[in-house]
N, C-alpha and C positions, 0 to 999 in steps of 0.2 A: 504493499499500499504506499502511495506516495506522500499524500498530505501536504500539497502545495496550496498555500493560503492565497486566495483571491480577495477582493475587497468584499465581496457578497457571497462567495462559495469557497469550496475547499475540492481541489483536483484530487480525486482518491485514486485513479488509476489511468494509465494510457497503454493501449494495446494496439499492435500493428499487425498487418496481415499482407502479405505479399504473394502474389500467384501470377501465372502467366499462361497464355494458350500459344502454343507454336503456330507460325504461320508456314510460308512454303519452305521446303527443306533447303532449296538452295539461296533463296534471296531473304528469307524472313517475311516476306510482304504478307500482312494480314495478321502478324502477331498482336497480341494484345497483352499488356501488361497492366496489372490492377493493384494498386495501393489502397488499403483500408485502414482508417486510425479510428479508434474508438475512444473518446474521453468520457471517463466516469466522474460525476462530481456532485456535490452535495450542497444544497441550499437550505434555507429555513423551510422551504416548500417540500424538500425531500430530496431524494437521489434521482439523477436522470443521467442519460448517455447522449451524446452527441457524436453522431458518425461523419467522417469525412470520406470521400471516395474519388479516385483518380484513375482515369483510364488513359494509357499511352500506347503507342505503336513503338516496336524496337527496343525500348528500354523503360526501367521504372523511372517515373519522373522525379519521385521522392525517396530520399535515402535517410538512414538513421542520423548520420551527422547532420543532417539539415533539420531533423526533428529536435534533437540535442541542442543544437546551436540557438534555436528558437527560445527555448526554455532557459538557456543560460543568458541570453542577450536581452531578454526583457525584465522591465520592473512589475512582476506578477502581483505583487501585493497592491498596487495602485490601479489594477484592472479589475472591471466586473466581469462577470462570466459572459456577458454580451459582448463586450469589447474583447475578451480574450477569443470568442469563437470568430469573430469578424478579422482581427488581425492574424490568428493562425491559419485562417481559410486564406487571407490575402497573401501572406509572407511565406507560409509553407506550402500549401496546397495549390495555389496559383503561379508559384514563383519559377515554374520550368518553361 
């Protein structure tokens, strides 16, 4: 369990899932790489999960260093859960 404190929530867990479907045997055309990240958090209203998904051709768009860098370089205690979700989506999921 992580217990990363935000302004109005606590991030309890971050799970990642990477998968791919092979494309053409010679050129890899049609390959699909999937990244899913599930962030479990708790607020005064209870526990919830926000899932982020990304699909790419040829390679994974997101990698663990990008995820870890985001958590390391943000002032998370100053963010609400809504601000965290928006910023994570912009800076990690859509940065490829």
